[in-house]
C-alpha positions as CSV (number, residue, x, y, z in Angstrom):
1,X,99.0,82.0,50.6
2,X,99.5,83.8,54.5
3,X,100.3,81.4,57.6
4,X,98.4,83.1,60.5
5,X,100.8,82.8,63.6
6,X,99.9,81.1,66.2
7,X,100.1,82.1,70.3
8,X,99.5,80.2,73.5
9,X,98.9,82.5,76.9
10,X,102.1,82.5,79.1
11,X,102.0,81.8,82.8
12,X,102.1,85.4,83.2
13,X,99.0,86.0,81.1
14,X,97.5,83.1,82.4
15,X,98.0,84.4,86.0
16,X,96.8,87.9,84.6
17,X,93.4,86.1,83.5
18,X,93.1,84.3,87.1
19,X,93.3,87.8,89.0
20,X,91.0,89.4,87.0
21,X,88.4,86.5,87.4
22,X,88.9,86.4,91.6
23,X,88.7,90.3,91.5
24,X,85.9,90.2,89.2
25,X,84.0,87.5,92.1
26,X,84.9,89.4,94.9
27,X,83.8,92.4,93.9
28,X,80.6,91.0,91.9
29,X,81.4,92.6,89.0
30,X,81.3,91.9,84.7
31,X,85.2,90.2,83.9
32,X,84.3,91.3,80.2
33,X,85.4,95.1,80.1
34,X,89.1,94.0,82.1
35,X,89.4,91.5,79.6
36,X,88.9,93.5,76.7
37,X,91.3,96.2,78.2
38,X,93.7,93.9,78.1
39,X,96.9,94.8,76.2
40,X,98.9,91.3,74.7
41,X,102.6,91.6,73.3
42,X,104.6,88.6,72.2
43,X,107.0,87.2,74.6
44,X,110.5,88.0,74.2
45,X,111.8,85.1,76.0
46,X,109.3,82.4,74.1
47,X,108.1,83.1,70.9
48,X,105.1,81.6,70.3
49,X,103.6,83.2,73.8
50,X,101.9,86.1,74.5
51,X,102.6,88.6,77.9
52,X,99.7,91.1,79.1
53,X,101.2,94.2,79.5
54,X,98.5,96.0,81.6
55,X,97.0,93.3,84.5
56,X,95.0,94.0,87.3
57,X,95.6,95.5,90.5
58,X,94.2,94.0,93.5
59,X,94.0,96.2,96.9
60,X,93.3,95.1,99.8
61,X,92.0,96.7,102.7
62,X,94.2,95.7,105.8
63,X,91.9,97.3,108.3
64,X,89.5,94.7,107.1
65,X,91.7,91.6,107.7
66,X,92.1,89.7,111.3
67,X,95.0,88.6,112.9
68,X,94.8,85.1,113.0
69,X,97.0,84.9,115.9
70,X,94.5,86.0,118.2
């Protein structure tokens, strides 16, 4: 009988999902392609956890930010 390995998402993987969700909401875009593109690998530091090797990046337009001290 074959056993199925079980994994949980690492804190890093959860953070990658949350960043993808936030970026999707801000850009009003579909999150599915981003999630499908995630490359998951076992975490060497924790046997039962997965890491995302290609987490999303967020670009901030500094010119659009206002100085809160004014």
